[in-house]
Every structure is written in C-alpha cells, then in structure tokens.
N, C-alpha and C positions, 0 to 999 in steps of 0.2 A: 256690487260683486262682480267679478271677473268671470266670464263664462268658463266652462270646462268643454274639452272636445272629446268625443266618442268615436271611435271607429272599429268596425268589425261587421262580419257576416250576419246581417239580420234577415236578409232575403224577404223583405216586406213585399217588394213587386213580385217576385217568382213564388211565394209561399212554400219554399224548400223547408223541409223538416227534416233534420238530422241531430246528433249529440251537439254539434257546432252552433247552429242556429238557435238551438233550445238554450243552451247554456249563454250565448251571446246576449240573447233577449232577456234572460233572467239576472244577467249583471246590469244591463241597461235599465230595468224595471228596479232594480235595488238601489242604483246610482241615482235616477230620478227623484227618489224619495230622499237623498240625502242633500242634493242640490237645487232641487225645483226646476221643472221640466223647462221652464224659460231660460235657464242657464246653462242648458246641456245642449252643444251643438252635434248633430248626428251625422256620421256618414257611414252610408252601409257599403260595403265592399263589394255587396254581390250584385251591384249596379253596374259593375265591369267598365267603370269608367276610365278611358286612356288618360285622362287628366288627373287619377286618384292622387299620384304624389305631390302635383301641384297645388291640389286642394287643400291635403294635408298641410303642408308646409305654409300656405297662406294662412288657415285658421288657426295655426299653432302661435301665429303674431298676437293674437286677441286673447290668448286663455292661460290660466296658469298651471293647469294640470290638463293633462292628455291621458284618457285610459283606452287602451289599444290591445285589440284582441286580433292579430293578424294571423294569416294561413301562412303555410312553408315558403310559398314562392314570395310573399311580401316580406318575410323576414329575411329571406336571401337578398332581396333587391333594394329593400327599403331602411334597412337597419342603419347602414352608415349615413345616408342623407339625412335621416328623421333625428338621428343621435348628435349630430353634428350641429344641426339646425335648433336643436334644444337648447344647446349651450348658449348659442347666440340670442335667443328670444327668452331666456330663462324659465323655460317650460318643465315642469316636472312629469315625467313620463312613466308611467305604470302600465306595465306590460302583463297583461294575464293570458297565461297559456291555455291553449285549448286541446287536450289530447296529452300523449306521453312522449312524443317526437323530439322536443327540444334538445334535451341533454345528448343525443345521439348525434343530431343536427350540428351542434356546436363543436363537439368533438372533431367533425371533420371540417368545421370552417372556424378556425380559430381566431382568425381576424375580426370576427362578428363579436366574439368574446370582449375583445378590447372595447370596441363601441358599445356593447350593451352594457359594460361598466357605468356607462354615463346616465343609465336610466335610473329613477328613484326607487323602483322596485320591479322585480321579475316574481310573477308570483305562479306557482305551480299546482297540481292537484294532489300529489302525494308527498310524505316526508322524504322518502327514498331520493326523488327527483330533487326536492329543495337542497338536500346535502350535496348532490352532485354539483349544482350551480352554485353553492356557497363555496365549494371548493377550487370553483372557478374565479372567485373573488367578484361575484354578482351579488347585488342586493337582494337575496333570496327569500321569499316568503311563501306561506302556506295557505293557500284558499281552496279548500276541497270543494268539490261540487255540492250543490245545495239544492233545495227546492222550496218554494212558498206555500207549503202546505200546511193548514192550520192544525194546531194541537188537537182541538175538539175531533177532527177528521181523523187522526191518527190513533186516539184513544178508542175511537168507534171499532177500528181494525182489530182491537186486543178481543174484541168478542167473536171474531171470526172463528168458527170451529172447521177443520179440515174436513174434506169430504172423502167419501169412498164409493167408488175407486179414485185414485189419484188423478188430479186434472193437471196438464202440462201446459205452460204456454211460452212462446218466443216472442218477445217485445224487443225489436231492433229493425234496423234497415233490412230487407228481404233481400239477401245477396249473398253471394257464395262466401265471401271473406268474412261475413258474419256468422258462417257456419250452419245456413238454414237447413242445408241437406242432412248435416249430422242429426240437428234436432228432429227432423222428420223421420230419420232412419230408427232414432231410438224410440220414438211414439209407435212406428209400425213393428218394430220388433217385441216390444212389450204388449201392444196392442190396447195401449191407452189413448184417451184423447188429446190432443194437441190443437190449439187455436193461435194462428198467427197473426201479429200485429206489426205493421209498419209499413212505409212505402217501398214499392217495388224499385230495386235498383240494380236490377241483371244487366250488364253490359253485353252478354251474349244471347242471341236467340236461341242457341241450344240448351242454355240453362232454365230458360222460361220453359221450353219443351218437358225439361227434366223435371222441373218443379211441379207442374201441372201433373206429370205422369205418377209421381210420388205422392201426392195427396189423394188420399183414400177416403171411406168414408169417416175414420177417426180423425183425420186433419182437415182442418178449415182455416181457410184464408179471410180475416175480417176486417181488412182494411187498415187506415190510419185512425189512431185513437186522437179524439180532441184534447188538449192538454188540461181542460177542466174536468175530463172524466178519467183519467189515468188510474188514480187508486179505485175508483168505484168499480172500475172494470177489472183490475188485475187481483183485487182482494178475493175474488170469486175463485182462484185458483189457489195451489197448492206448491208448485215448482216452478220457477223459471229457468229454463234450458237456455245457457249463455256459451254455445261453442265458438267463440270468434277466433279468427286467425288476422283480424284487420291491424295491418301495419301502424295504423296512428291512435291505436287505443290507450287511453290515459285511464282517467277514473270514470268508466261507463256509467252513464246516467241510467241505464236500465239495472244496473246493481243498486243504485239510491231509491228508484222508483220501486223496486221489489222490497226492499227494506220497509218504505213507508206501507207497502201492501200487505207486508207479512208473508213473504215467500221463502221457501227455501230456494238457494240460488246454486246452481250445478253448471261451473263454468270450465272452460277449457284451461289448462296451465299455460297461460299466454301473458306476456307482458307483466301488468300488475296485478293480475285477479289473484294469485295466491296471497300477496301481501294484504289485499282488501279484504277477502274471505277469511282469511285466519285472525285478523285484528280484531274483527267483530264476531267470529264463530258463528257465520251466517250461512256457510253453504261448504260446498267441496270443489276441488279442481281435478280434472280428469287429465292423464297422460293419453291414453288410448279413448277417445271421448265417448264413442258409440259403445264399445265394448264395458268400458268401467262405468259409465253412466248406467246401463241397463242392470250391470251387477248390483249398484248403489241403490237405486230405485226399487230393485227386486227383493232388497234385504232389509232395506231401512222398516223399521217399526213405526205404528202410528204415533207412540210417545215420543219417539227421536224425532219425527216429522214436526210435531207439535212444538217440541224444545226448541228446533231451529226456527219455526216461525214466531215464536217469542223473542229469541235474539233478535232477529231481524228488526222486529218493532222497537225493541229496546235501541237497537244501532240508530235508527232514523232519528234519533235526538241528535245525533251529530251533524245531521244534514239540513237543518233548518235555517232560515234567514239570519240567525243569530251569527253564523259562521261568518257570513259576509259582514256583519255589524262589527264583529271583532276585527277580521281582516281590515277593515276601511279604517278602523282607528290607528292599527298598527303601521300601516305604510303610509299614513298622513300626520303621523307623531313627529 
C-alpha cells in the first residue's frame, strides 16, 4: 500500500488548543483508522519549518493521496506549487477547510480558483459554503464539524434536567473577538453564574485588566477543559453564550460540543451562526447581543429551555464520526 500524506496544524509540540488544532487532530485520528498509522506520513505545520514547501513536495512523490488542512497564508502561497506538483506526481489532493474564510479569499484571488480546480476535493463545513465553491467549478464536498463521542455518553445526557437558577457557560478562546466581554456583561446584568473555559488569548494587556475587573463573584474562569472531559463538564450547564465576532468563524466546535451536552445556544448574528442554529432549532441569534440576550434569558420558560436542550441532543446525531465515514467514501469514490 502506498502511503498517504497528512499536512495540518496539529500543534503537538506547542500544545496549542483552538478550533483549528482540535479539528485537525480529529481528522487525523479518523484518517489513521482508515489507512493504518504506519501508512500516514504526518507534517505538523505548527512546527514553523522554513522548508515546509520542500518537505511537502518531496513527500508527494511517494503518496497517492494528500490530505491538506492549510491556514490562510499557506493557501495564498502554496496552492499554485502544490497543485502543479500534484499533476506531475499523480497525487490526489483532498483539501479540508478549517473555518469559514475560504469563499471570501477565493473571490479576491481568482487565480487560486483555477489551480484549486486541480484538487480531487475541497471540503467545507456548511452547505452554503459548498454551493459557493461549486459555483466556482471546484470539486466541492461537505464535511461538517464532528466529534468522536460515543452514543452511550450522549444518551446519558438526555437524563440531565435543567437546574434553577439558570447556569451559563462560555466555552471558547478567551479573547475580545470571541465575545468574552459581552458574555460577562450578560451574566452580570442578570446576576447569573457564568463559568468560563478556554485558553487565554488576549493580545492587549488592557484587555486582561478589563477581564479581571469584570469577573465578579458570579463569574469564574476555570481554565482549559481536557478533551476527554468536555461533555462531562458542559452538561452541568443550561446555556452556552457564544457572542463571537471572530473573522475566521466557520462551523464552531463550541456549538457542536454544546449539542452533545444538551445546551441551549445563544449566539451573535455572525457569519454562519444563524444558518446552523436555525437548521437544528437549538438556539437563538442576537443582533444587539447583551440587550437581546438579557431579554431572551429573562423571558424564556423552563419548558422552552428544556425543549431546546432536547433539540440539541437530537442534533448531535449529525455530528458523529459517521459524518467523516460518509465523506471519506464520497471523496474517494
């Protein structure tokens, strides 16, 4: 069996944890089960190797398939050489997109579209994105965000009953662009408890000072959750606050984890949030986040909350590893 090549931001050496690294590791884990670990050559782009392009081109000589999860800069500068080399080496490139930024990037860089048509597949997280790429004549496929949680664990969470008073949680990178200050403002105005999970990613010292000043007795920062303990921790809450304005947002893993945990999601009206929440009826999107969120949480009944939480559990069936299995068969047909 000829080896396959896997290139993506795994951050094994630095231990970075965000939506990109979580998804990349999940894809790799699922891929290894298809090919056997000994046949997968792995290149971690987080190693910041100045010879990255040469390593990729070299290993493409010895593989049939190349599974590629690049960042923005890699798409800009590596698409042309990698696509040309794939023709010369008869390598099937499967580009798996992390986030929601690719359609906008390609609209501004039409030359990349031409070369990306040489890829065997370009897989995005939402059907609206897939349609945009299909209109560009790319071999576009859908691979929704997914998790390797067991069905038994999910079924156990159906027995979780909502608590009173309502318990709020923020589960994302702790940074301004992810809406942490809006989440805290909601909790403080309603005098509800808010637990915060995620790596601290503030770029300005003034934001760190602001964060500490806004954290009152009802708001607690609880660090980073271990991947094996996410559902077990999140199921103890009622509502996920997700006020993101992050530019690269695609199919947020936080929403997927919230569904497995049976949480109502209240998100900002940003990027693809409305499309996701309305499709599965698992939450609300807010225009004026703090004001609208406070009104919604103040007026929702316990029965409505329970219904949304049940909807979330039901939606989680769409985010299991079977999503990857079905995608794998389609792109390798």
